[in-house]
N, C-alpha and C positions, 0 to 999 in steps of 0.2 A: 723274632718279629713279632710284634704285637699291634694291636687298634688297626687291624685292616680294614679298609673302607669295604663296604658291601654293595653289590648292584645284582638286581633280578635279571635272570637269563634263562634259556632252556637248558635243561640237564636232563641226563638219561637216569631212570630209577628202575633198581633191581629189586626184584621180590625175595631173592635168597633161596629160591628153589628152582626156576626154570628160566629166569632171566640170564642172558649172556649175549656178546657180539662176537661173531665169528669173523675173523680175518683171514685172508689167504697167507701163505707162507712168506716171511719179510726175507727176501734174499740177501742177506747180509751177515758177516761171520761176528757173531756177538759173543763168542767164546774167550776172546782175550779182554777187552775193556769195552763197559758199556755203563750207561745210564738209564734209568727208567724214572719218570716221575708222573704224578697226577694230584688233582685235587679230589678229595674225597670226604663223603659225611656218610657214617654208618649209623643204622639203627640198632646195632647191638655190638657189644664187645666180647661176646662169647663164641669161642670156637675159632677155626679158620676160615678167613674170607680172601679170596684172590681178587686183586685189582688187574694183574696181567699175568698170562701164563703162556708158556711155549712148551706143552707136555709133548713128550717126557723129559725134555731137558730141564727146564727151572721155571719157577715162579715167584710172584712178589706179592704181598698183601698184609693181612693181619693175623695175629695169634692172639686171641682175646683182646686186650688194650695194648699189644706191643706189635711192631712191625716184625715181619717174617720173610726171609729170601729162603728158597729151597732148591737145593739141586737134587731133583727128584731121584730117588732110590739111592741117595748117598748121604745127604744131610740137610738138617733145619738149621738156620741161622737167625735166632730170635734176638731180639732188643731186650732189655729189662728197666730201662729207665725211661720209655717214650710216654706211656701212660695216656693214651687216647680217651676221648669220651664220645658217647653216642649223642648224635643230634648236633654235632658242631663240624663245620668245615675246616680239612687241615690240608696243608701240601706236604705230600710225601715223597721223597726221592731216595733211590738206592743207587749208590756208585759201586760198581764191581771192578776190581783190579784182580785179574786172572792171577791165582796162585800167590796172591799176597793179602789184600785186606777187603772188607766190605764196609762202607761208610753210609749211615742211615740219617736221614735228615728229616725233620719235622719243621714246617714254615720256615724254611731256609736255615735253620740252626742245627749243627751236627750234636745229635743225640748219643751217637754209640759208634765206635769203630771196633769190627770184629776180625781176627786175625784167622788165616787159613782157608781162604777161599778156594774151591776146589774147581778146576777147569772142566768143561762139560762140551760135548759137541751139539751143535745147532739142530733142532728137529726138523724134519720135511714135512711134519704134520701142521694143520694150519694153527694159527695162533687165536688166543681168545681173550677178550675182556670180561672180567666179572665172574670167570669161575675157572676151574682147575683143567677139566678135560670134558670130553663127549660123554662120561658118565654121570655128568651133573654133581661132580664132588666139588665141595669147598667154594659154594656160591657167595658172591657179594650180597648183601641186603643193605641197601641204602643208595645213596646218589654218587655218580662220577662225572669228571669234568677234566678237560684239557689233559689228556693222555698222551704222553710223550716217550720216545725210546731214542736213545742216540748211540752211535756206536764209536763213542769215546767216553773217558772219564770227566765229568765236568767238575770244577772245582765251585767251593762254596759261592765266591762272588759271582759266578756265573749263575747259579741257582738262583740266587736272591735277585739279580737283576732281571730275571725272566719270570720269574714264578707268578707276578701280578701283572701280565700281559700276554696277549695273544701273540703267536709267532706267524712270521710272514709263510713259512714252510720251505724256505731256501737257506736256513741257517747252516754253516758248515757242520758236519757231523750228524745232522739230524735224519734219522732213519725211517721214522714215522710218526705222524701226529696227528691225533683225533681229538678235536676240540669238544665234540660231542654236544653242539648247540644248535642242530638242525631244527629242533622243535617239533617236527612232523615226519612221518615216513618211517620206513625200515632200513634206510642206507645212512651210514655214518661216513663222511669223506676223510680220507687221508689227504692232508692239505701238502705233503712234500710230493716231488715229482715223482716217487715210487708209485703212488696212487693206490695203495693197498686199502680199498675201501671196505668196510665192513658191513655184515648184514645182521640187523638187531632181531632179537628172538625174545618174544615175552616182555622185554622190557618197555616201559613208558614215559612220555615225554612230560616232565612237569617245570614249573618255573620255581627257581630258588635263589636265595640272597647269597650268591657265591662271593667270597671276599674279592674286591674290585679286580676287574681283568680289564686292562684297557686295551683297546683296539689299536693294531698295527696299520698306520695308514701307508699302503703301499703306492710307490711312484710308477705311474703308467703312461705311456705317451698319449693314450686315449682320454685320460682323465685330467682335466686342468680346474682343480677347485682351490680356492683360497680359504684363509683362515675363516673368512667372513660367510662363506657359504659352503662349507664341507663339515658339518657336523661329525662327531663321533657316532657310531651306531647306536640307536636307541630301540628299547623294546617296543614293537607296534604290533597291532592287531591286523591279520592278513587272513586270506582264504587260500586253503590248501586244497589242491586238485589232485586227486589219484591217478589219473591218465585211464580210468576204465569207463567210467558213467558220468563224470562231474561236469557241470557246465553252468553258465548262467544266459539265459535268453531274454532279451530286450526287446519288445515289440517295435514293428516298424515306424518310423517317423520321418518325414521329410528334412525336419531339422537335423537329425542327427546323420545325415547322409548328403552334406554339401558337396557343390561342385569343387571348390577350393578347400582343403582342409589340412589340420595337423591332428595326428592322433599319437597317444603317449602312454606309457605303462611301466611300472615298475614290475620286474618278473624275476623269479629265481627258478632255474630248471633243476630237477632232481634225477630224471632218467627217462627212459623209454626208446622206442625205436620208431622209424618212419617218419612222416610230417606230423607235428604236434603244433596245433595253433594256439597263440595267446589271444588273439583277437581277430573276428571274421565278421564282414559285412559283405556278402557276395551273392550274386545271382548269375545264371546263366551256365554255360560250359564251353570246352573247347570248341564244339561243334556249332552252337548258336550264338556264340559270343561271350566272353566272360567279363562279368561287371562287377565293381565293388574294391574292396583293399582287405588286406590281412597281414598278420605277422606269423612267421612261421620259424619253428625250431625243425631244422632238415634232418634228414637221415646221415648227412655227414657233419652233424653237430656243429651248425653254423646258423646264425642268425640271418633272417631274410625278410625284406619288405615286399610284398606283391600288389600289383595294379592290374585291373582289368580294362581293356580299350572297348570292349563291346562289339568289337569286328568280328563277323562270322570266320571262323577256322583259325583265328589268332590265338596265341598261346598267352600266358600271363606275362606281364611285365616285371621283371625281377631285379630287385635292388640287393646286392650281397652285402653282407655283414661279416664280422670277425667270428672266430671260433667261441663256442660256447664253453663256459667255466662251470661246472657243476656246483651247485650248491653256493653259488654267490650270485648276489643281487645285481641286476644290471638294469639301466633305464633305456627303454628303445622309443623312438621318435620316428614316425612316417608323415612326411609333408608333400602335398601336391599344389602346386600353383595353377590354376586353371588359366590365368592370363597368359603366364609365359610358356605353358606346357611342360614344365620343369618339376621332376621329383627328387626329394632327398631323402636319404636315411640317415639319421643320427644315433650313436650309441654313446651312452654316457655324456650326453650334451656335445659331442664330436662328429662331426660328419664323416660317414665312412663310404658313401656311395651317393652317385648323383647322375641324373639321367635327363637329358633334353628332348625335345621333340614327342614328348609322350602324351598320347592321347588316352584320356580317362574318361569311363563312363560310370556314374554311379549306380549303386543299387537302387531300384525304385519300388521295390515291393516286399524284400525278404528282412527278416529280423537281424539284430546285432548281437552277436554271440561270443561271449569270453570263456576261454578255457577249452575251446572246442570251434571245429569248422563246419563245412558243408551246411550252410544256412540257406542254400537254394532248394534243400529238400526239407519241407516242413515235418517237424515232429522228430526228426532224424539228427543224431550227433555223430561227428567222427573227427578224425585227427585231434584225439583228445591229448589235453596237456597234462603233464605229471610235474607238479612244482607248486610255487607259490606264485601269487598275482596281488598287486595293490595298486592305487592311484592310476586307475584308467580315465584318461581325458581326451575329449574331443571338441575342436575348435574348429569355426567355421571361417578361417583366416589363416594365412601362412604366417607361421611362427620363425623369426630368425634364430640362428645359433646362439646370440646373446639372451634373446628372449627364453628361449628353453633352457638354458644355464641358471638364470635368473630364479626360475622356479622348480628347479629340478629337484631340491631337497625340501621344498616346504609343500606342505598341504596348503589346499585352495580354500578360498572363502564361499566360491560359486557363484560370485556375482562379477568375476572378472570378463572384461569386455572380450567377445567373440567366443567365449565359453559356452559351447550347446549341449554338452554331455560330462558329467564327472561323477564316477563311481569310486570312491575311495576304498571301499570294501573293508572297512573299518568297524562294522557292526557288532561284530564278536558273537552273534548269535542270531537265530531265526532264518528264513529261507527267503528273504528279500535282501536285494543287493540296492540300496537306496541312492538315488541319483540326486546330487545337490546342486545341479545348475539350474538355470531359470525356469526351464520348462520340464518338470520332472518325467523321466522315463525310468521307473522302477524296473529292476531285472529280477527274475525268477529264479532261483537257485534249484537245479535237479541233481539227482544222484545223491552221494553222500559225502559231498564236500565238507571240510571241517574247518571251522573258525579255529584260529590258533594265534601264536604270538611268536615274533621273529626279530632278530635285531637287524635293522636296516637303516640306512643314513636320511631318515625322514624326520623333519621337525615341524610344529604348528605353524601356520601362517602368521607372519611378523604383522604388527600393528605398528606402523611408523612412529606415532607419537609416544607409545608405550615403550617400544624399543629405544628410543632415543632418552627416556627418562630413567630405564632400567636397566641399560647395557652393563654387562659385568665381565671383566676380563679382557685380555687382549685379543680374543676371537671376534669381539664386537667392534674393534678399533676401525677396521674397514668399512664396515656397514655405518657407523658414526660419523667418520669423515665425509663418505658420500653423502649422507641425508643432510649434513650440515652445510657442506658446498652447495647442494641443489637448493637450500633455502636462501642462500646468499646470492643465487645467480644472476638476480636482476638489480644487484648493487653495484656500485662502480669498484668498490674494493672490497675483496673478501677479508673480514678481520682475523681469520684463524689459518695458520698455516699446516698445523697437525695438531692431535691429541690422543690421550688416552684415558680411559675409564676403567678401574679396578674396582673390584668387590672388596 
């Protein structure tokens, strides 16, 4: 396969000396038939480098410019016609047929089949990406992405069909899947139900033009997006919080503590224990009356939206949400209607909880905090969030499910009606989180929060006229027809029934 398109995305870079990813033992029998594959870019074609290893059982990687599979202490199987070069991305795959054959593939093409593969016993020692074993031997020097292992032999057509797309993680026979696209932190997620998450040692995150990896759009009951408003994930600047001392403090202002409000944020949870706050504006306590609002990731790994009534001795009013999916972007929205005393909690634009007869009391003096809680104690930060945060928004109005969904995947302009606080967290450098609504309330970044980039479903705010003139492809069909219909709404007869604009 040639002429593969390219796309920048986070990848893991290994130094060839100390870098590797430690994995727990994968509890499946790979002694009979299996497939291992990965996207790789090496900085050198000298010596042995391991992409994946289950020492002391087997390992897969490179020997100079050739592919190598090793049954440790028994035999090396090397190709002779692969001829990989440094500085170029390649998709490598090995298909192991026990007691029969080894098939080596590069970019979906079979380069060699070797006869006489030897059966081996699976190891009970932890598996590793990027080196042979704990002694630091045969370390990978370069970049790795989309590491996958299957407990079956995959045919060439299957390899070609999946090599340039992300997987959902539930494909039959998929035993382990590490996209290596987190972009920050020291944890890499196994997307299969086995959840054999890896720990990164000494490797670093970088952006690289990987041959196009198209995202898989999973069907979930909670997510209802159409082609017109559900873009593929794009690389965006975000702020990474380490869960230790990172936070953003925004000075108190009455405008950002309205009696009726809607709060929103895009968040990715990476890990941690206890309560971890995405966003907090609170004062008081259970003793003298809790005031304000907040989003929590709970000890039971669920999302929650909390409100304070201000009543002495009263506990927080809690609206429960779904289970947290680690290393997955999710959109949270909390709404309080001061006229009807009703609270709503939305996840990915869908209502997951609602409570009536809710008495809410605003925070009247404490700061607003992103990435941590305990705003009732000046200068102190607790309930620290470990993950990524983007697109924090605050409105002085009730936003309906339809309104939330309409802006969910778009950045705002800052002049939207009712928008009183907007922190995109897209600066990319510096210690200020700039507010872009009508009355700027910039936030100060504390700790060592790191600017980074992450794949997420956010696109720039559309301009109606520009979008109508420049729409391309089928995904713009819905938006085009909607705007065209709106423009003809005051006429007795709409002149168009339907239409498509193609690039």
